[in-house]
Structures are given as C-alpha cells and as structure tokens.
A tleap script that builds the chain and sets N, CA, C and O, in Angstrom:
source leaprc.protein.ff14SB
mol = sequence {
  NMET ASN LYS THR GLU LEU THR ASP ASN LEU
  ALA LYS LYS THR GLY MET SER LYS ALA ALA
  ALA LYS ARG ALA VAL ASP ALA LEU PHE SER
  THR ALA PRO ARG GLU GLY ILE ILE ALA ASN
  ALA VAL SER LYS GLY ASP ARG VAL GLN ILE
  THR GLY PHE GLY THR PHE GLU ARG ARG ASN
  ARG LYS LYS ARG THR GLY ARG ASN PRO GLN
  THR GLY GLN SER LEU VAL ILE PRO ALA ALA
  LYS TYR PRO ALA PHE VAL ALA GLY LYS SER
  LEU LYS GLU ARG VAL LEU CLYS
}
set mol.1.N position { -77.455 -23.794 77.568 }
set mol.1.CA position { -77.513 -22.945 76.507 }
set mol.1.C position { -78.223 -23.085 75.096 }
set mol.1.O position { -77.928 -23.931 74.251 }
set mol.2.N position { -79.350 -21.978 74.964 }
set mol.2.CA position { -80.100 -22.200 73.855 }
set mol.2.C position { -79.494 -21.858 72.814 }
set mol.2.O position { -78.270 -21.742 72.874 }
set mol.3.N position { -80.250 -21.584 71.470 }
set mol.3.CA position { -80.007 -21.083 70.425 }
set mol.3.C position { -79.481 -19.693 70.267 }
set mol.3.O position { -78.526 -19.373 69.559 }
set mol.4.N position { -80.317 -18.792 71.113 }
set mol.4.CA position { -80.138 -17.320 71.354 }
set mol.4.C position { -78.825 -17.285 71.993 }
set mol.4.O position { -77.960 -16.544 71.525 }
set mol.5.N position { -78.626 -17.897 72.854 }
set mol.5.CA position { -77.300 -17.612 73.570 }
set mol.5.C position { -76.131 -18.175 73.031 }
set mol.5.O position { -75.048 -17.724 73.404 }
set mol.6.N position { -76.188 -19.251 72.067 }
set mol.6.CA position { -75.254 -19.640 71.231 }
set mol.6.C position { -75.009 -18.541 70.154 }
set mol.6.O position { -73.857 -18.311 69.786 }
set mol.7.N position { -75.834 -18.011 69.756 }
set mol.7.CA position { -75.582 -17.010 68.638 }
set mol.7.C position { -75.034 -15.763 69.445 }
set mol.7.O position { -74.107 -15.142 68.926 }
set mol.8.N position { -75.449 -15.407 70.482 }
set mol.8.CA position { -74.656 -14.132 71.436 }
set mol.8.C position { -73.320 -14.486 71.430 }
set mol.8.O position { -72.471 -13.661 71.090 }
set mol.9.N position { -72.951 -15.900 71.850 }
set mol.9.CA position { -71.521 -15.793 72.221 }
set mol.9.C position { -70.739 -16.107 70.958 }
set mol.9.O position { -69.509 -16.098 70.933 }
set mol.10.N position { -71.561 -16.407 69.833 }
set mol.10.CA position { -70.621 -16.699 68.592 }
set mol.10.C position { -70.357 -15.138 67.979 }
set mol.10.O position { -69.443 -14.886 67.193 }
set mol.11.N position { -71.116 -14.354 68.375 }
set mol.11.CA position { -70.934 -12.949 67.858 }
set mol.11.C position { -70.048 -12.255 68.637 }
set mol.11.O position { -69.324 -11.366 68.189 }
set mol.12.N position { -70.068 -12.702 70.064 }
set mol.12.CA position { -68.849 -12.020 70.987 }
set mol.12.C position { -67.643 -12.566 70.646 }
set mol.12.O position { -66.725 -11.761 70.492 }
set mol.13.N position { -67.396 -13.797 70.478 }
set mol.13.CA position { -66.266 -14.679 70.305 }
set mol.13.C position { -65.631 -14.157 68.908 }
set mol.13.O position { -64.408 -14.025 68.924 }
set mol.14.N position { -66.266 -13.860 67.771 }
set mol.14.CA position { -65.771 -13.644 66.545 }
set mol.14.C position { -65.756 -12.152 66.135 }
set mol.14.O position { -65.280 -11.928 65.022 }
set mol.15.N position { -66.194 -11.109 66.842 }
set mol.15.CA position { -66.732 -10.062 66.348 }
set mol.15.C position { -67.744 -9.703 65.317 }
set mol.15.O position { -67.835 -8.631 64.719 }
set mol.16.N position { -68.537 -10.828 65.192 }
set mol.16.CA position { -69.512 -10.910 64.095 }
set mol.16.C position { -70.795 -9.980 64.828 }
set mol.16.O position { -70.967 -9.744 66.024 }
set mol.17.N position { -71.695 -9.510 63.518 }
set mol.17.CA position { -72.719 -8.858 64.122 }
set mol.17.C position { -73.783 -9.903 64.685 }
set mol.17.O position { -73.559 -11.061 64.333 }
set mol.18.N position { -74.872 -9.710 65.474 }
set mol.18.CA position { -75.765 -10.905 65.883 }
set mol.18.C position { -76.697 -11.422 64.571 }
set mol.18.O position { -77.204 -12.539 64.470 }
set mol.19.N position { -76.774 -10.526 63.775 }
set mol.19.CA position { -77.343 -10.782 62.669 }
set mol.19.C position { -76.698 -11.771 61.827 }
set mol.19.O position { -77.340 -12.597 61.178 }
set mol.20.N position { -75.596 -11.702 61.834 }
set mol.20.CA position { -74.561 -12.436 61.126 }
set mol.20.C position { -74.215 -13.755 61.614 }
set mol.20.O position { -74.000 -14.723 60.885 }
set mol.21.N position { -74.160 -13.750 63.152 }
set mol.21.CA position { -74.187 -14.834 63.906 }
set mol.21.C position { -75.110 -15.860 63.784 }
set mol.21.O position { -74.908 -17.060 63.594 }
set mol.22.N position { -76.391 -15.107 63.947 }
set mol.22.CA position { -77.581 -15.822 63.723 }
set mol.22.C position { -77.802 -16.770 62.470 }
set mol.22.O position { -78.325 -17.878 62.589 }
set mol.23.N position { -77.337 -16.222 61.187 }
set mol.23.CA position { -77.389 -16.865 59.936 }
set mol.23.C position { -76.471 -17.879 59.978 }
set mol.23.O position { -76.846 -18.996 59.622 }
set mol.24.N position { -75.077 -17.675 60.427 }
set mol.24.CA position { -74.254 -18.686 60.661 }
set mol.24.C position { -74.674 -19.923 61.493 }
set mol.24.O position { -74.365 -21.043 61.086 }
set mol.25.N position { -75.357 -19.764 62.629 }
set mol.25.CA position { -75.752 -20.784 63.239 }
set mol.25.C position { -77.130 -21.434 62.617 }
set mol.25.O position { -77.342 -22.629 62.824 }
set mol.26.N position { -77.858 -20.827 62.026 }
set mol.26.CA position { -78.980 -21.410 61.494 }
set mol.26.C position { -78.529 -22.190 60.097 }
set mol.26.O position { -79.089 -23.178 59.623 }
set mol.27.N position { -77.537 -21.593 59.637 }
set mol.27.CA position { -76.793 -22.413 58.347 }
set mol.27.C position { -76.389 -23.948 58.718 }
set mol.27.O position { -76.501 -24.947 58.007 }
set mol.28.N position { -75.938 -23.845 59.904 }
set mol.28.CA position { -75.289 -25.360 60.528 }
set mol.28.C position { -76.683 -26.107 60.984 }
set mol.28.O position { -77.045 -27.213 60.584 }
set mol.29.N position { -77.334 -25.319 61.844 }
set mol.29.CA position { -78.212 -26.377 62.695 }
set mol.29.C position { -79.534 -26.458 62.286 }
set mol.29.O position { -80.194 -27.286 62.914 }
set mol.30.N position { -80.271 -25.681 61.189 }
set mol.30.CA position { -81.386 -25.620 61.088 }
set mol.30.C position { -82.027 -27.067 60.735 }
set mol.30.O position { -81.297 -27.864 60.147 }
set mol.31.N position { -83.380 -27.457 61.066 }
set mol.31.CA position { -83.591 -28.451 60.662 }
set mol.31.C position { -84.820 -28.527 59.569 }
set mol.31.O position { -85.558 -29.476 59.305 }
set mol.32.N position { -84.776 -27.058 58.970 }
set mol.32.CA position { -85.852 -26.765 57.986 }
set mol.32.C position { -85.115 -27.447 56.643 }
set mol.32.O position { -83.908 -27.475 56.404 }
set mol.33.N position { -86.159 -27.960 55.882 }
set mol.33.CA position { -85.530 -28.690 54.637 }
set mol.33.C position { -84.676 -27.594 53.875 }
set mol.33.O position { -84.986 -26.403 53.841 }
set mol.34.N position { -83.551 -28.152 53.263 }
set mol.34.CA position { -82.709 -27.548 52.602 }
set mol.34.C position { -82.035 -26.038 53.008 }
set mol.34.O position { -81.594 -25.182 52.241 }
set mol.35.N position { -82.120 -26.024 54.577 }
set mol.35.CA position { -81.396 -24.958 55.227 }
set mol.35.C position { -80.100 -25.545 55.797 }
set mol.35.O position { -79.024 -25.234 55.286 }
set mol.36.N position { -80.163 -26.302 56.737 }
set mol.36.CA position { -79.236 -26.683 57.685 }
set mol.36.C position { -78.526 -27.579 56.985 }
set mol.36.O position { -79.073 -28.486 56.358 }
set mol.37.N position { -77.025 -27.377 57.034 }
set mol.37.CA position { -76.119 -28.321 56.301 }
set mol.37.C position { -75.791 -29.479 56.990 }
set mol.37.O position { -75.455 -30.479 56.355 }
set mol.38.N position { -75.852 -29.483 58.435 }
set mol.38.CA position { -75.651 -30.977 59.139 }
set mol.38.C position { -76.808 -31.620 59.008 }
set mol.38.O position { -76.661 -32.814 58.747 }
set mol.39.N position { -78.302 -31.120 59.131 }
set mol.39.CA position { -79.370 -31.908 58.970 }
set mol.39.C position { -79.550 -32.422 57.375 }
set mol.39.O position { -79.915 -33.571 57.129 }
set mol.40.N position { -79.331 -31.697 56.599 }
set mol.40.CA position { -79.555 -32.041 55.037 }
set mol.40.C position { -78.255 -33.245 54.835 }
set mol.40.O position { -78.471 -34.185 54.069 }
set mol.41.N position { -77.163 -33.167 55.429 }
set mol.41.CA position { -76.039 -34.129 55.024 }
set mol.41.C position { -76.555 -35.569 55.737 }
set mol.41.O position { -76.632 -36.590 55.052 }
set mol.42.N position { -76.849 -35.565 56.959 }
set mol.42.CA position { -77.485 -36.640 57.726 }
set mol.42.C position { -78.573 -37.373 57.164 }
set mol.42.O position { -78.627 -38.598 57.063 }
set mol.43.N position { -79.534 -36.453 56.763 }
set mol.43.CA position { -80.757 -37.134 56.130 }
set mol.43.C position { -80.416 -37.650 54.899 }
set mol.43.O position { -81.150 -38.590 54.596 }
set mol.44.N position { -79.695 -37.424 54.191 }
set mol.44.CA position { -79.171 -38.034 52.900 }
set mol.44.C position { -78.293 -39.225 53.457 }
set mol.44.O position { -77.978 -39.954 52.516 }
set mol.45.N position { -77.873 -39.600 54.465 }
set mol.45.CA position { -77.021 -40.980 55.164 }
set mol.45.C position { -75.537 -40.470 54.945 }
set mol.45.O position { -74.705 -41.347 54.710 }
set mol.46.N position { -75.162 -39.319 54.988 }
set mol.46.CA position { -73.703 -38.718 54.878 }
set mol.46.C position { -73.182 -38.425 56.522 }
set mol.46.O position { -73.918 -37.846 57.322 }
set mol.47.N position { -72.112 -38.808 56.801 }
set mol.47.CA position { -71.698 -38.360 58.036 }
set mol.47.C position { -70.982 -37.078 57.963 }
set mol.47.O position { -70.300 -36.744 56.994 }
set mol.48.N position { -71.162 -36.361 59.035 }
set mol.48.CA position { -70.463 -35.053 59.155 }
set mol.48.C position { -69.472 -35.133 60.496 }
set mol.48.O position { -69.783 -35.043 61.684 }
set mol.49.N position { -68.410 -35.296 59.992 }
set mol.49.CA position { -67.391 -35.598 61.162 }
set mol.49.C position { -66.557 -34.298 61.528 }
set mol.49.O position { -65.963 -33.744 60.603 }
set mol.50.N position { -66.472 -33.797 62.741 }
set mol.50.CA position { -65.509 -32.626 63.008 }
set mol.50.C position { -64.765 -33.139 64.237 }
set mol.50.O position { -65.046 -33.391 65.409 }
set mol.51.N position { -63.695 -33.181 63.452 }
set mol.51.CA position { -62.358 -33.677 64.256 }
set mol.51.C position { -62.431 -33.021 65.540 }
set mol.51.O position { -62.635 -31.830 65.776 }
set mol.52.N position { -62.175 -34.260 66.564 }
set mol.52.CA position { -61.977 -33.510 68.066 }
set mol.52.C position { -63.384 -33.246 68.662 }
set mol.52.O position { -63.370 -33.500 69.866 }
set mol.53.N position { -64.497 -32.857 68.257 }
set mol.53.CA position { -65.920 -32.426 68.455 }
set mol.53.C position { -66.627 -33.779 68.447 }
set mol.53.O position { -66.883 -34.407 69.474 }
set mol.54.N position { -66.917 -34.171 67.240 }
set mol.54.CA position { -67.844 -35.327 67.146 }
set mol.54.C position { -68.232 -35.661 65.852 }
set mol.54.O position { -67.966 -34.976 64.865 }
set mol.55.N position { -68.978 -36.907 65.840 }
set mol.55.CA position { -69.656 -37.207 64.465 }
set mol.55.C position { -71.350 -37.169 64.472 }
set mol.55.O position { -72.056 -37.676 65.343 }
set mol.56.N position { -71.722 -36.584 63.516 }
set mol.56.CA position { -73.212 -36.919 63.349 }
set mol.56.C position { -73.396 -37.807 62.138 }
set mol.56.O position { -72.823 -37.663 61.059 }
set mol.57.N position { -74.281 -38.755 62.462 }
set mol.57.CA position { -74.651 -39.683 61.638 }
set mol.57.C position { -76.111 -40.220 61.213 }
set mol.57.O position { -77.006 -39.767 61.927 }
set mol.58.N position { -76.451 -40.935 60.381 }
set mol.58.CA position { -77.586 -41.421 60.391 }
set mol.58.C position { -77.592 -42.969 60.659 }
set mol.58.O position { -76.729 -43.587 60.037 }
set mol.59.N position { -78.426 -43.710 61.487 }
set mol.59.CA position { -78.548 -45.141 61.919 }
set mol.59.C position { -79.675 -45.598 61.433 }
set mol.59.O position { -80.656 -44.911 61.150 }
set mol.60.N position { -79.543 -47.055 61.296 }
set mol.60.CA position { -81.121 -47.667 61.028 }
set mol.60.C position { -81.251 -48.623 62.149 }
set mol.60.O position { -80.365 -49.308 62.660 }
set mol.61.N position { -82.464 -48.554 62.435 }
set mol.61.CA position { -83.017 -49.505 63.667 }
set mol.61.C position { -83.807 -50.471 62.839 }
set mol.61.O position { -84.526 -50.064 61.926 }
set mol.62.N position { -83.682 -51.854 63.162 }
set mol.62.CA position { -84.192 -52.960 62.389 }
set mol.62.C position { -85.576 -53.089 62.875 }
set mol.62.O position { -85.940 -52.329 63.772 }
set mol.63.N position { -86.433 -54.006 62.365 }
set mol.63.CA position { -87.976 -53.917 62.664 }
set mol.63.C position { -87.828 -54.700 63.862 }
set mol.63.O position { -86.762 -55.309 63.957 }
set mol.64.N position { -88.821 -54.843 64.979 }
set mol.64.CA position { -88.580 -55.637 65.895 }
set mol.64.C position { -90.376 -55.865 66.683 }
set mol.64.O position { -91.431 -55.266 66.475 }
set mol.65.N position { -90.051 -56.874 67.503 }
set mol.65.CA position { -91.603 -57.097 68.235 }
set mol.65.C position { -91.297 -56.250 69.420 }
set mol.65.O position { -90.266 -56.217 70.092 }
set mol.66.N position { -92.463 -55.534 69.548 }
set mol.66.CA position { -92.674 -54.866 71.001 }
set mol.66.C position { -93.821 -55.325 71.478 }
set mol.66.O position { -94.414 -56.163 70.798 }
set mol.67.N position { -94.364 -54.911 72.679 }
set mol.67.CA position { -95.653 -55.211 73.472 }
set mol.67.C position { -96.198 -53.911 74.056 }
set mol.67.O position { -95.564 -53.079 74.705 }
set mol.68.N position { -97.680 -53.879 73.661 }
set mol.68.CA position { -98.255 -52.749 74.303 }
set mol.68.C position { -98.365 -52.753 75.731 }
set mol.68.O position { -99.121 -53.641 76.127 }
set mol.69.N position { -97.858 -52.052 76.630 }
set mol.69.CA position { -97.934 -52.160 78.103 }
set mol.69.C position { -99.287 -52.102 78.537 }
set mol.69.O position { -99.572 -52.680 79.586 }
set mol.70.N position { -100.219 -51.462 77.862 }
set mol.70.CA position { -101.404 -51.337 78.604 }
set mol.70.C position { -102.444 -52.562 78.324 }
set mol.70.O position { -103.442 -52.734 79.024 }
set mol.71.N position { -102.090 -53.410 77.199 }
set mol.71.CA position { -103.020 -54.636 76.871 }
set mol.71.C position { -102.009 -55.668 76.859 }
set mol.71.O position { -102.481 -56.753 77.198 }
set mol.72.N position { -100.841 -55.694 76.597 }
set mol.72.CA position { -99.929 -56.870 76.713 }
set mol.72.C position { -99.780 -57.360 75.359 }
set mol.72.O position { -98.887 -58.157 75.074 }
set mol.73.N position { -100.679 -56.887 74.441 }
set mol.73.CA position { -100.691 -57.417 73.014 }
set mol.73.C position { -99.134 -57.261 72.425 }
set mol.73.O position { -98.297 -56.424 72.762 }
set mol.74.N position { -99.022 -58.217 71.543 }
set mol.74.CA position { -97.578 -57.945 70.809 }
set mol.74.C position { -97.941 -57.202 69.646 }
set mol.74.O position { -98.998 -57.400 69.047 }
set mol.75.N position { -97.012 -56.272 69.281 }
set mol.75.CA position { -96.993 -55.601 68.133 }
set mol.75.C position { -95.767 -55.657 67.316 }
set mol.75.O position { -94.755 -56.017 67.917 }
set mol.76.N position { -95.642 -55.331 65.884 }
set mol.76.CA position { -94.558 -55.049 65.201 }
set mol.76.C position { -93.996 -53.708 65.220 }
set mol.76.O position { -94.790 -52.790 65.016 }
set mol.77.N position { -92.546 -53.372 65.464 }
set mol.77.CA position { -92.215 -51.857 65.554 }
set mol.77.C position { -91.510 -51.885 64.152 }
set mol.77.O position { -90.561 -52.639 63.933 }
set mol.78.N position { -92.020 -51.030 63.217 }
set mol.78.CA position { -91.501 -51.013 62.197 }
set mol.78.C position { -90.007 -50.352 61.866 }
set mol.78.O position { -89.749 -49.403 62.606 }
set mol.79.N position { -89.071 -50.650 60.979 }
set mol.79.CA position { -87.740 -50.180 61.040 }
set mol.79.C position { -87.822 -48.829 60.859 }
set mol.79.O position { -88.824 -48.275 60.408 }
set mol.80.N position { -86.835 -48.279 61.180 }
set mol.80.CA position { -86.674 -46.790 61.214 }
set mol.80.C position { -85.188 -46.240 61.125 }
set mol.80.O position { -84.282 -46.953 61.556 }
set mol.81.N position { -84.906 -44.993 60.580 }
set mol.81.CA position { -83.822 -44.281 60.467 }
set mol.81.C position { -83.914 -43.239 61.677 }
set mol.81.O position { -85.020 -42.864 62.066 }
set mol.82.N position { -82.711 -42.770 62.274 }
set mol.82.CA position { -82.592 -42.006 63.424 }
set mol.82.C position { -81.362 -41.405 63.393 }
set mol.82.O position { -80.392 -42.053 62.996 }
set mol.83.N position { -81.237 -40.145 63.787 }
set mol.83.CA position { -79.888 -39.305 63.833 }
set mol.83.C position { -79.123 -39.804 65.285 }
set mol.83.O position { -79.687 -40.191 66.308 }
set mol.84.N position { -77.877 -39.688 65.075 }
set mol.84.CA position { -77.091 -40.133 66.090 }
set mol.84.C position { -75.676 -39.257 66.143 }
set mol.84.O position { -75.080 -38.907 65.125 }
set mol.85.N position { -75.277 -38.986 67.379 }
set mol.85.CA position { -73.949 -38.180 67.584 }
set mol.85.C position { -73.171 -38.844 68.495 }
set mol.85.O position { -73.621 -39.261 69.562 }
set mol.86.N position { -71.845 -38.991 68.085 }
set mol.86.CA position { -70.961 -39.641 68.913 }
set mol.86.C position { -69.636 -38.579 69.175 }
set mol.86.O position { -68.864 -38.136 68.324 }
set mol.87.N position { -69.644 -38.407 70.192 }
set mol.87.CA position { -68.693 -37.276 71.048 }
set mol.87.C position { -67.153 -37.746 70.530 }
set mol.87.O position { -66.806 -38.926 70.549 }
set mol.88.N position { -66.338 -36.719 70.095 }
set mol.88.CA position { -64.983 -37.069 69.805 }
set mol.88.C position { -63.954 -37.045 71.246 }
set mol.88.O position { -64.264 -36.706 72.388 }
set mol.89.N position { -62.843 -37.460 70.799 }
set mol.89.CA position { -61.892 -37.771 72.082 }
set mol.89.C position { -61.874 -36.490 72.815 }
set mol.89.O position { -62.123 -36.559 74.019 }
set mol.90.N position { -61.600 -35.223 72.255 }
set mol.90.CA position { -61.208 -34.106 72.756 }
set mol.90.C position { -62.398 -33.411 73.383 }
set mol.90.O position { -62.029 -32.541 74.173 }
set mol.91.N position { -63.777 -33.531 73.270 }
set mol.91.CA position { -64.744 -33.202 73.564 }
set mol.91.C position { -64.921 -34.029 74.743 }
set mol.91.O position { -65.132 -33.432 75.799 }
set mol.92.N position { -64.860 -35.644 74.754 }
set mol.92.CA position { -64.976 -36.368 76.053 }
set mol.92.C position { -63.768 -35.870 77.022 }
set mol.92.O position { -64.055 -35.984 78.214 }
set mol.93.N position { -62.809 -35.478 76.824 }
set mol.93.CA position { -61.728 -35.187 77.377 }
set mol.93.C position { -61.920 -33.932 78.228 }
set mol.93.O position { -61.611 -33.789 79.411 }
set mol.94.N position { -62.481 -33.061 77.411 }
set mol.94.CA position { -63.063 -31.904 78.062 }
set mol.94.C position { -64.179 -31.854 79.072 }
set mol.94.O position { -64.276 -30.975 79.928 }
set mol.95.N position { -64.960 -32.793 78.923 }
set mol.95.CA position { -66.266 -32.993 79.711 }
set mol.95.C position { -65.808 -33.624 81.008 }
set mol.95.O position { -66.424 -33.386 82.047 }
set mol.96.N position { -64.745 -34.426 80.990 }
set mol.96.CA position { -64.077 -35.257 82.177 }
set mol.96.C position { -63.472 -34.264 83.050 }
set mol.96.O position { -63.243 -34.467 84.243 }
set mol.97.N position { -63.242 -33.277 82.481 }
set mol.97.CA position { -62.078 -32.267 83.562 }
set mol.97.C position { -63.139 -31.975 84.814 }
set mol.97.O position { -62.777 -31.315 85.788 }
savepdb mol mol.pdb
quit
C-alpha cells in the first residue's frame, strides 16, 4: 500500500474528504522539516509509542571499523543516529494469523 492508497482508505473508513485525509496522513508521516509529527519527535530523540501498533524511536550506532570490499583497506565508519520501529504485540499477533 502506498501513500495514495492509505489516504483513500482513510477517507473511506472515516467518511473524511480525500483532501482532509491527505492532510491527516501528511501531518503524521511527512519527513519534511517541521511537518510530520512522528519524524519531528523521533529526530528530537523522543519515542512515539502507539499502544498495540508499535514504537518509533531513534537509536545510536557506535563508531566501528569496516573494510572496503574492493581494496581490502580498513576504514572507520563514523557513529550515526538512525530511526527504528518495533512492532507492538497486537500487530505481531495480527500478522501471524
């Protein structure tokens, strides 16, 4: 399902107009600066927990040593922050059915 299909399904399920549903989806999931609620919270280091569905959070990856596969030369891969999602119990159970 892509963003357009998600918007259409939200509009049908709630009786909203497609324009209103698009604004709602954008408000939650946009990655543009200062627009998406989830992306803004995670980028600040906050956790977004939706009970039963899952948790969005920012994790830290430590600096580590890697290897260039073409040359075999060792290199240092810098520390990084990355987004993570952990599925909730209800979502896991639903997928397993």
